[in-house]
FIKOLZA-1660 file (N, C-alpha, C; in steps of 0.1 Angstrom, whole numbers, plus 5000, padded with zeros to 4 digits):
% residues 152
   i   px   py   pz ch aa at
   1 4840 5515 4951  A  M  N
   1 4832 5508 4961  A  M CA
   1 4827 5495 4955  A  M  C
   2 4823 5496 4942  A  R  N
   2 4818 5484 4935  A  R CA
   2 4828 5473 4933  A  R  C
   3 4841 5478 4933  A  A  N
   3 4852 5468 4931  A  A CA
   3 4854 5459 4943  A  A  C
   4 4850 5464 4955  A  W  N
   4 4852 5457 4967  A  W CA
   4 4841 5446 4969  A  W  C
   5 4829 5449 4963  A  L  N
   5 4818 5440 4964  A  L CA
   5 4822 5425 4960  A  L  C
   6 4827 5424 4947  A  P  N
   6 4830 5410 4943  A  P CA
   6 4842 5404 4952  A  P  C
   7 4851 5412 4956  A  L  N
   7 4862 5408 4964  A  L CA
   7 4857 5403 4978  A  L  C
   8 4848 5410 4984  A  S  N
   8 4843 5406 4996  A  S CA
   8 4834 5394 4995  A  S  C
   9 4827 5393 4985  A  A  N
   9 4819 5380 4982  A  A CA
   9 4828 5368 4981  A  A  C
  10 4839 5370 4973  A  L  N
  10 4849 5359 4971  A  L CA
  10 4855 5355 4985  A  L  C
  11 4859 5365 4993  A  L  N
  11 4864 5362 5006  A  L CA
  11 4854 5355 5015  A  L  C
  12 4842 5359 5014  A  F  N
  12 4831 5353 5022  A  F CA
  12 4829 5338 5018  A  F  C
  13 4831 5335 5005  A  L  N
  13 4830 5321 5001  A  L CA
  13 4842 5313 5004  A  L  C
  14 4854 5319 5003  A  L  N
  14 4866 5312 5005  A  L CA
  14 4869 5308 5020  A  L  C
  15 4865 5316 5029  A  V  N
  15 4867 5313 5043  A  V CA
  15 4860 5300 5047  A  V  C
  16 4847 5298 5044  A  P  N
  16 4841 5286 5048  A  P CA
  16 4847 5274 5040  A  P  C
  17 4851 5276 5028  A  L  N
  17 4857 5265 5020  A  L CA
  17 4870 5260 5026  A  L  C
  18 4878 5270 5031  A  T  N
  18 4891 5266 5037  A  T CA
  18 4888 5259 5050  A  T  C
  19 4878 5263 5058  A  T  N
  19 4875 5256 5070  A  T CA
  19 4870 5242 5068  A  T  C
  20 4862 5241 5057  A  I  N
  20 4857 5227 5054  A  I CA
  20 4868 5218 5049  A  I  C
  21 4877 5224 5041  A  A  N
  21 4889 5216 5037  A  A CA
  21 4898 5213 5049  A  A  C
  22 4900 5222 5058  A  G  N
  22 4908 5220 5070  A  G CA
  22 4902 5209 5078  A  G  C
  23 4888 5209 5080  A  Q  N
  23 4881 5199 5088  A  Q CA
  23 4883 5186 5081  A  Q  C
  24 4882 5185 5069  A  R  N
  24 4883 5172 5062  A  R CA
  24 4897 5166 5063  A  R  C
  25 4907 5175 5063  A  E  N
  25 4921 5171 5064  A  E CA
  25 4923 5165 5078  A  E  C
  26 4918 5172 5088  A  V  N
  26 4920 5167 5102  A  V CA
  26 4912 5154 5104  A  V  C
  27 4900 5153 5098  A  E  N
  27 4893 5140 5099  A  E CA
  27 4899 5129 5092  A  E  C
  28 4906 5132 5081  A  E  N
  28 4913 5121 5074  A  E CA
  28 4926 5117 5081  A  E  C
  29 4932 5125 5089  A  R  N
  29 4944 5122 5097  A  R CA
  29 4941 5114 5109  A  R  C
  30 4928 5113 5113  A  L  N
  30 4924 5106 5125  A  L CA
  30 4917 5093 5122  A  L  C
  31 4920 5082 5128  A  A  N
  31 4914 5069 5126  A  A CA
  31 4902 5068 5136  A  A  C
  32 4890 5063 5130  A  C  N
  32 4879 5061 5139  A  C CA
  32 4881 5050 5149  A  C  C
  33 4877 5052 5161  A  Q  N
  33 4880 5042 5171  A  Q CA
  33 4868 5033 5174  A  Q  C
  34 4858 5033 5165  A  C  N
  34 4846 5024 5167  A  C CA
  34 4849 5010 5163  A  C  C
  35 4860 5008 5156  A  G  N
  35 4863 4994 5151  A  G CA
  35 4860 4992 5136  A  G  C
  36 4856 5003 5129  A  C  N
  36 4853 5001 5115  A  C CA
  36 4866 5001 5106  A  C  C
  37 4877 5006 5111  A  G  N
  37 4889 5006 5104  A  G CA
  37 4890 5017 5094  A  G  C
  38 4881 5027 5094  A  L  N
  38 4881 5038 5085  A  L CA
  38 4886 5051 5092  A  L  C
  39 4887 5062 5085  A  T  N
  39 4891 5074 5091  A  T CA
  39 4878 5080 5097  A  T  C
  40 4880 5091 5105  A  V  N
  40 4868 5098 5111  A  V CA
  40 4860 5103 5100  A  V  C
  41 4866 5108 5089  A  H  N
  41 4859 5114 5078  A  H CA
  41 4851 5104 5070  A  H  C
  42 4857 5091 5069  A  S  N
  42 4851 5081 5061  A  S CA
  42 4841 5072 5068  A  S  C
  43 4841 5073 5081  A  C  N
  43 4833 5063 5089  A  C CA
  43 4818 5064 5084  A  C  C
  44 4813 5053 5081  A  N  N
  44 4799 5053 5075  A  N CA
  44 4788 5049 5085  A  N  C
  45 4792 5047 5098  A  H  N
  45 4781 5044 5108  A  H CA
  45 4773 5057 5111  A  H  C
  46 4760 5056 5110  A  L  N
  46 4752 5068 5111  A  L CA
  46 4753 5075 5125  A  L  C
  47 4753 5067 5135  A  Q  N
  47 4754 5073 5149  A  Q CA
  47 4767 5067 5156  A  Q  C
  48 4778 5069 5149  A  C  N
  48 4790 5063 5154  A  C CA
  48 4794 5071 5167  A  C  C
  49 4797 5063 5177  A  S  N
  49 4800 5069 5190  A  S CA
  49 4813 5076 5191  A  S  C
  50 4821 5075 5181  A  F  N
  50 4834 5082 5181  A  F CA
  50 4834 5093 5170  A  F  C
  51 4831 5089 5158  A  A  N
  51 4832 5098 5146  A  A CA
  51 4823 5111 5147  A  A  C
  52 4811 5109 5151  A  V  N
  52 4801 5120 5151  A  V CA
  52 4806 5131 5162  A  V  C
  53 4809 5127 5174  A  P  N
  53 4813 5138 5183  A  P CA
  53 4827 5144 5179  A  P  C
  54 4836 5136 5173  A  V  N
  54 4849 5141 5170  A  V CA
  54 4847 5151 5158  A  V  C
  55 4838 5148 5148  A  R  N
  55 4836 5157 5137  A  R CA
  55 4831 5171 5143  A  R  C
  56 4821 5170 5152  A  E  N
  56 4816 5182 5158  A  E CA
  56 4827 5190 5166  A  E  C
  57 4835 5183 5173  A  D  N
  57 4846 5189 5181  A  D CA
  57 4856 5195 5171  A  D  C
  58 4859 5189 5160  A  I  N
  58 4869 5194 5151  A  I CA
  58 4863 5207 5145  A  I  C
  59 4851 5207 5141  A  A  N
  59 4845 5219 5136  A  A CA
  59 4845 5231 5146  A  A  C
  60 4842 5228 5158  A  K  N
  60 4842 5238 5169  A  K CA
  60 4856 5243 5171  A  K  C
  61 4866 5234 5171  A  S  N
  61 4880 5238 5174  A  S CA
  61 4885 5247 5162  A  S  C
  62 4882 5243 5150  A  L  N
  62 4886 5251 5139  A  L CA
  62 4880 5265 5139  A  L  C
  63 4867 5265 5143  A  A  N
  63 4860 5278 5143  A  A CA
  63 4865 5287 5154  A  A  C
  64 4870 5281 5165  A  S  N
  64 4876 5289 5176  A  S CA
  64 4890 5293 5173  A  S  C
  65 4896 5289 5162  A  G  N
  65 4909 5293 5158  A  G CA
  65 4921 5284 5160  A  G  C
  66 4918 5271 5165  A  Q  N
  66 4929 5262 5167  A  Q CA
  66 4934 5257 5153  A  Q  C
  67 4946 5254 5152  A  S  N
  67 4952 5249 5139  A  S CA
  67 4949 5234 5138  A  S  C
  68 4950 5229 5126  A  E  N
  68 4948 5215 5123  A  E CA
  68 4958 5207 5132  A  E  C
  69 4971 5211 5132  A  D  N
  69 4981 5203 5139  A  D CA
  69 4978 5203 5154  A  D  C
  70 4973 5214 5160  A  Q  N
  70 4969 5215 5174  A  Q CA
  70 4958 5205 5177  A  Q  C
  71 4949 5204 5168  A  I  N
  71 4937 5194 5171  A  I CA
  71 4942 5180 5170  A  I  C
  72 4951 5177 5161  A  V  N
  72 4956 5163 5159  A  V CA
  72 4964 5160 5171  A  V  C
  73 4973 5169 5176  A  V  N
  73 4981 5166 5187  A  V CA
  73 4973 5164 5200  A  V  C
  74 4962 5172 5201  A  R  N
  74 4953 5170 5213  A  R CA
  74 4947 5156 5213  A  R  C
  75 4943 5151 5201  A  Y  N
  75 4937 5137 5200  A  Y CA
  75 4948 5127 5202  A  Y  C
  76 4960 5129 5198  A  V  N
  76 4971 5119 5200  A  V CA
  76 4974 5119 5215  A  V  C
  77 4974 5130 5222  A  Q  N
  77 4976 5130 5236  A  Q CA
  77 4965 5123 5244  A  Q  C
  78 4953 5124 5239  A  E  N
  78 4942 5118 5246  A  E CA
  78 4941 5103 5243  A  E  C
  79 4943 5098 5230  A  Y  N
  79 4941 5085 5227  A  Y CA
  79 4954 5077 5223  A  Y  C
  80 4965 5084 5222  A  G  N
  80 4977 5078 5218  A  G CA
  80 4979 5077 5203  A  G  C
  81 4990 5072 5198  A  E  N
  81 4993 5071 5183  A  E CA
  81 4983 5063 5176  A  E  C
  82 4976 5054 5182  A  K  N
  82 4966 5046 5175  A  K CA
  82 4955 5054 5169  A  K  C
  83 4953 5066 5173  A  V  N
  83 4942 5075 5167  A  V CA
  83 4947 5080 5153  A  V  C
  84 4959 5080 5150  A  L  N
  84 4964 5085 5137  A  L CA
  84 4961 5074 5126  A  L  C
  85 4957 5079 5115  A  S  N
  85 4953 5070 5104  A  S CA
  85 4966 5065 5097  A  S  C
  86 4977 5072 5098  A  A  N
  86 4990 5067 5093  A  A CA
  86 5001 5069 5104  A  A  C
  87 5010 5060 5104  A  P  N
  87 5020 5061 5115  A  P CA
  87 5029 5073 5112  A  P  C
  88 5035 5079 5123  A  T  N
  88 5044 5090 5121  A  T CA
  88 5057 5085 5115  A  T  C
  89 5064 5094 5108  A  R  N
  89 5076 5091 5101  A  R CA
  89 5088 5093 5110  A  R  C
  90 5089 5086 5121  A  E  N
  90 5100 5087 5130  A  E CA
  90 5101 5075 5138  A  E  C
  91 5114 5072 5142  A  G  N
  91 5116 5061 5151  A  G CA
  91 5113 5047 5145  A  G  C
  92 5107 5039 5153  A  F  N
  92 5104 5025 5149  A  F CA
  92 5093 5025 5138  A  F  C
  93 5085 5036 5137  A  N  N
  93 5074 5036 5127  A  N CA
  93 5080 5037 5113  A  N  C
  94 5093 5041 5112  A  L  N
  94 5099 5041 5099  A  L CA
  94 5099 5027 5092  A  L  C
  95 5098 5017 5101  A  L  N
  95 5098 5003 5095  A  L CA
  95 5085 5001 5088  A  L  C
  96 5074 5007 5092  A  A  N
  96 5061 5006 5085  A  A CA
  96 5061 5013 5072  A  A  C
  97 5069 5024 5071  A  W  N
  97 5070 5031 5058  A  W CA
  97 5080 5025 5049  A  W  C
  98 5092 5020 5053  A  W  N
  98 5102 5015 5044  A  W CA
  98 5102 5000 5044  A  W  C
  99 5096 4993 5053  A  G  N
  99 5097 4979 5054  A  G CA
  99 5092 4972 5041  A  G  C
 100 5080 4976 5036  A  P  N
 100 5075 4969 5024  A  P CA
 100 5084 4971 5012  A  P  C
 101 5090 4982 5011  A  Y  N
 101 5099 4985 4999  A  Y CA
 101 5112 4976 5000  A  Y  C
 102 5117 4976 5012  A  V  N
 102 5129 4968 5015  A  V CA
 102 5126 4953 5012  A  V  C
 103 5115 4948 5017  A  A  N
 103 5111 4934 5015  A  A CA
 103 5110 4931 5000  A  A  C
 104 5104 4941 4993  A  L  N
 104 5101 4939 4979  A  L CA
 104 5115 4938 4971  A  L  C
 105 5124 4947 4974  A  V  N
 105 5137 4947 4968  A  V CA
 105 5145 4934 4971  A  V  C
 106 5145 4930 4984  A  A  N
 106 5152 4918 4989  A  A CA
 106 5146 4906 4982  A  A  C
 107 5133 4905 4981  A  G  N
 107 5126 4894 4975  A  G CA
 107 5130 4893 4960  A  G  C
 108 5130 4904 4953  A  G  N
 108 5134 4905 4939  A  G CA
 108 5149 4900 4937  A  G  C
 109 5158 4904 4946  A  L  N
 109 5172 4900 4945  A  L CA
 109 5173 4885 4948  A  L  C
 110 5166 4880 4957  A  V  N
 110 5166 4865 4960  A  V CA
 110 5161 4858 4948  A  V  C
 111 5150 4863 4942  A  L  N
 111 5145 4856 4930  A  L CA
 111 5155 4857 4918  A  L  C
 112 5161 4868 4916  A  L  N
 112 5170 4870 4905  A  L CA
 112 5182 4860 4907  A  L  C
 113 5188 4860 4919  A  F  N
 113 5200 4851 4921  A  F CA
 113 5196 4836 4920  A  F  C
 114 5184 4833 4924  A  T  N
 114 5179 4819 4923  A  T CA
 114 5177 4815 4909  A  T  C
 115 5171 4824 4901  A  I  N
 115 5169 4820 4887  A  I CA
 115 5183 4819 4879  A  I  C
 116 5192 4829 4882  A  R  N
 116 5205 4828 4876  A  R CA
 116 5212 4815 4880  A  R  C
 117 5211 4811 4892  A  R  N
 117 5218 4799 4897  A  R CA
 117 5212 4787 4890  A  R  C
 118 5199 4787 4889  A  M  N
 118 5192 4775 4882  A  M CA
 118 5196 4774 4867  A  M  C
 119 5198 4786 4861  A  N  N
 119 5201 4785 4847  A  N CA
 119 5216 4783 4843  A  N  C
 120 5224 4784 4853  A  R  N
 120 5238 4782 4851  A  R CA
 120 5241 4767 4848  A  R  C
 121 5249 4764 4839  A  E  N
 121 5252 4750 4836  A  E CA
 121 5261 4744 4846  A  E  C
 122 5258 4732 4850  A  Q  N
 122 5267 4725 4860  A  Q CA
 122 5279 4719 4853  A  Q  C
 123 5290 4719 4859  A  P  N
 123 5302 4714 4852  A  P CA
 123 5300 4699 4849  A  P  C
 124 5303 4696 4836  A  G  N
 124 5302 4682 4832  A  G CA
 124 5288 4679 4827  A  G  C
 125 5278 4687 4829  A  E  N
 125 5265 4684 4825  A  E CA
 125 5263 4684 4810  A  E  C
 126 5270 4694 4803  A  S  N
 126 5269 4694 4789  A  S CA
 126 5275 4682 4782  A  S  C
 127 5286 4676 4788  A  D  N
 127 5291 4664 4782  A  D CA
 127 5282 4652 4784  A  D  C
 128 5275 4652 4795  A  R  N
 128 5266 4641 4798  A  R CA
 128 5254 4641 4788  A  R  C
 129 5249 4653 4785  A  N  N
 129 5238 4655 4775  A  N CA
 129 5242 4651 4761  A  N  C
 130 5254 4653 4758  A  R  N
 130 5258 4650 4744  A  R CA
 130 5263 4636 4741  A  R  C
 131 5265 4628 4752  A  T  N
 131 5269 4614 4750  A  T CA
 131 5258 4606 4744  A  T  C
 132 5261 4599 4734  A  V  N
 132 5252 4590 4727  A  V CA
 132 5254 4576 4732  A  V  C
 133 5244 4570 4738  A  L  N
 133 5246 4556 4743  A  L CA
 133 5244 4546 4731  A  L  C
 134 5252 4536 4731  A  P  N
 134 5250 4526 4720  A  P CA
 134 5237 4518 4722  A  P  C
 135 5231 4515 4711  A  I  N
 135 5218 4507 4711  A  I CA
 135 5221 4493 4706  A  I  C
 136 5216 4484 4713  A  A  N
 136 5218 4470 4709  A  A CA
 136 5211 4467 4696  A  A  C
 137 5216 4457 4688  A  D  N
 137 5210 4454 4675  A  D CA
 137 5196 4450 4676  A  D  C
 138 5192 4443 4687  A  S  N
 138 5178 4438 4688  A  S CA
 138 5169 4450 4690  A  S  C
 139 5174 4460 4698  A  E  N
 139 5166 4472 4700  A  E CA
 139 5164 4480 4687  A  E  C
 140 5175 4481 4679  A  R  N
 140 5175 4489 4667  A  R CA
 140 5165 4482 4657  A  R  C
 141 5165 4468 4657  A  A  N
 141 5156 4461 4648  A  A CA
 141 5141 4464 4652  A  A  C
 142 5139 4464 4665  A  Q  N
 142 5125 4466 4670  A  Q CA
 142 5121 4480 4667  A  Q  C
 143 5129 4490 4668  A  I  N
 143 5126 4504 4664  A  I CA
 143 5123 4505 4649  A  I  C
 144 5131 4498 4641  A  D  N
 144 5128 4498 4627  A  D CA
 144 5115 4492 4623  A  D  C
 145 5111 4481 4630  A  R  N
 145 5098 4474 4627  A  R CA
 145 5087 4484 4631  A  R  C
 146 5088 4490 4642  A  E  N
 146 5077 4499 4647  A  E CA
 146 5076 4511 4638  A  E  C
 147 5087 4516 4633  A  L  N
 147 5086 4527 4624  A  L CA
 147 5080 4523 4610  A  L  C
 148 5082 4511 4606  A  E  N
 148 5076 4506 4593  A  E CA
 148 5061 4505 4595  A  E  C
 149 5056 4500 4607  A  D  N
 149 5042 4498 4609  A  D CA
 149 5035 4512 4612  A  D  C
 150 5042 4522 4615  A  Y  N
 150 5036 4535 4619  A  Y CA
 150 5030 4542 4607  A  Y  C
 151 5017 4545 4609  A  E  N
 151 5010 4553 4599  A  E CA
 151 5005 4566 4605  A  E  C
 152 5009 4577 4600  A  P  N
 152 5005 4590 4606  A  P CA
 152 4990 4593 4603  A  P  C
% end
């Protein structure tokens, strides 16, 4: 009989914790519609016209036995996909999930090819850089005079 006491106490503590965790997960999956841009769980408006009633409704729904997914589906049916804090991973919304990665890879490839192209030697450019142009005798004399006058 005494062995059941700790087990029943543990179950008594775990049931509310799982309900609280489930409530938080549902609140994090839903975006607040008051305009704050946060989730229902994170909305920091004290008397938010959307988050406060939704939090209460989620708690009541979980207590009545509805699953987290059922609650989220109900809100999506009522408000549309805009109520979700993250887009679904299907259809056109895949662009929101994969688009940034594709753009990053494409930008990196463009940058890589551009740098390689800029570093490639142009034909005949090496010969032009190695060509020594003749200096007139008057210019060479002027350079020699300036070097003699130069004091570091």
